[in-house]
C-alpha positions as CSV (number, residue, x, y, z in Angstrom):
1,M,78.5,28.8,255.4
2,S,75.0,28.2,252.7
3,I,75.0,30.1,249.7
4,P,70.9,30.9,249.0
5,A,69.3,28.8,246.2
6,D,68.9,32.0,244.4
7,F,72.7,33.1,244.2
8,R,73.4,29.5,243.7
9,S,71.4,29.9,240.4
10,V,73.2,32.9,239.3
11,L,76.5,31.7,240.0
12,A,75.5,28.2,238.0
13,D,74.4,30.8,235.1
14,G,77.7,32.5,234.9
15,D,79.8,29.8,235.2
16,P,80.6,28.3,231.5
17,R,81.2,24.4,232.7
18,C,77.7,24.2,234.1
19,P,75.2,22.4,233.7
20,E,77.9,19.8,232.9
21,N,79.5,20.2,235.8
22,P,76.4,21.0,238.8
23,L,79.0,22.5,241.0
24,P,79.2,26.1,240.1
25,R,82.4,28.0,240.8
26,M,82.5,31.9,242.4
27,V,85.4,33.9,242.7
28,V,85.4,36.2,245.9
29,L,87.4,39.5,246.7
30,H,88.6,40.8,249.9
31,G,91.1,43.1,251.2
32,T,91.1,45.8,253.4
33,H,89.7,48.5,250.6
34,L,86.2,46.3,250.9
35,K,85.9,47.3,254.4
36,D,83.4,44.8,256.2
37,S,82.1,42.9,253.5
38,L,83.7,40.3,251.0
39,H,82.5,40.3,247.5
40,A,81.3,37.3,245.1
41,Y,81.5,37.2,241.6
42,T,80.7,34.6,238.9
43,I,82.8,33.0,237.3
44,E,82.3,35.0,233.8
45,A,81.9,38.5,235.6
46,M,85.2,37.7,236.8
47,E,86.3,37.2,233.7
48,E,85.2,40.8,232.8
49,I,87.1,42.6,235.1
50,E,90.5,40.4,234.2
51,E,89.5,41.7,230.7
52,G,89.3,45.0,232.0
53,I,92.6,45.0,234.0
54,K,94.2,43.5,230.9
55,A,93.2,46.4,228.8
56,L,95.1,48.7,230.7
57,P,98.6,49.5,229.9
58,R,101.2,47.1,230.6
59,G,103.3,47.9,233.3
60,S,101.4,50.7,234.4
61,E,100.6,52.1,237.6
62,A,96.9,51.8,237.3
63,R,97.6,47.8,235.9
64,K,99.7,46.9,238.6
65,R,97.1,48.4,241.5
66,A,94.3,46.9,240.1
67,S,96.0,43.8,239.5
68,R,97.3,43.7,243.0
69,M,94.1,44.7,244.5
70,I,91.7,42.6,242.7
71,L,93.2,39.4,241.1
72,G,95.9,39.5,243.6
73,K,92.7,39.4,246.4
74,S,90.9,36.8,244.8
75,W,89.5,33.6,246.0
76,D,88.3,30.8,243.8
77,T,85.8,28.2,245.1
78,E,83.2,25.8,244.5
79,V,79.8,25.6,245.9
80,D,79.5,22.0,247.4
81,K,76.5,19.6,246.7
82,D,75.1,20.7,249.5
83,G,74.9,24.4,248.5
84,R,77.8,25.5,250.7
85,I,81.2,27.0,250.7
86,V,83.8,27.0,253.9
87,L,85.5,30.3,253.7
88,P,88.8,30.7,255.0
89,Q,89.9,31.9,258.5
90,R,91.8,34.4,257.2
91,L,88.6,35.8,255.1
92,R,86.0,35.2,258.1
93,Q,88.5,37.4,260.4
94,Q,88.8,40.5,257.8
95,I,85.0,40.8,258.2
96,G,84.7,39.4,262.2
97,L,82.4,36.5,261.2
98,T,82.1,34.2,263.9
99,G,78.6,33.3,264.0
100,E,75.6,34.3,260.7
101,A,76.7,36.0,257.9
102,T,74.3,38.0,255.4
103,M,74.7,38.2,251.3
104,V,73.3,40.8,250.0
105,A,72.7,41.2,246.3
106,M,74.2,44.0,244.4
107,G,73.8,43.5,240.9
108,D,76.2,41.9,239.3
109,F,78.0,40.0,242.7
110,F,77.0,39.8,246.0
111,E,78.2,41.1,249.3
112,I,78.9,38.7,252.5
113,W,78.7,40.5,255.9
114,N,78.9,39.4,259.4
115,A,75.4,39.8,260.0
116,E,75.3,42.1,263.1
117,T,77.6,44.2,261.1
118,Y,75.7,44.6,258.0
119,A,72.5,45.2,260.3
120,E,74.5,48.3,262.2
121,A,75.6,49.5,258.6
122,E,72.2,49.1,257.0
123,A,70.4,51.0,260.2
124,A,72.8,53.9,260.0
125,E,72.4,54.3,256.1
126,A,68.5,54.1,256.9
127,A,69.1,56.6,259.3
128,A,71.1,59.4,257.1
129,M,68.7,58.8,254.0
130,E,65.7,59.4,256.5
131,E,67.8,62.7,257.5
132,E,68.7,63.7,254.2
133,F,65.4,63.2,252.8
134,D,63.5,64.5,255.3
135,G,61.5,60.9,256.0
136,D,60.1,61.1,252.8
137,F,62.2,58.8,251.0
138,D,61.6,56.4,247.9
139,P,64.8,54.2,247.0
140,L,63.3,54.2,243.3
141,S,64.4,58.1,243.2
142,L,68.0,56.6,243.7
143,I,67.2,55.4,240.1
144,Y,65.4,57.6,238.3
145,P,66.6,61.0,239.9
146,P,63.9,64.0,239.5
147,G,64.7,65.7,236.3
148,S,66.1,62.7,234.4
149,E,64.5,59.9,232.2
């Protein structure tokens, strides 16, 4: 699948070995806890996550759980010279990807979805927001709710 140019730029900025090596790496998280999507992180963002896990007490249930659900469910890859990656079959199966993929920027990571599943999820979310806000919804209100600075 082809990674959009803007996303590739972010991946390159978050890979300490770039620009010496022009092929940026990324880490894809998978697992049933992510439901219908995969999460893709830059190398630097994943290192921050790993540091957070290492900060948990050794032997603790929280550290074991985080290690299994995050580190144990991660797949490292490199974007090729044409801006593509090849998702392993098991990851494609997890999100039901048989055709077109949709990638959604989420701030410090991006999601990879089956395009049809994402369209359905987005439509359901939009309908729920319209109902909750009586059709008068501005997404910026999520950032600056009434009464906050």
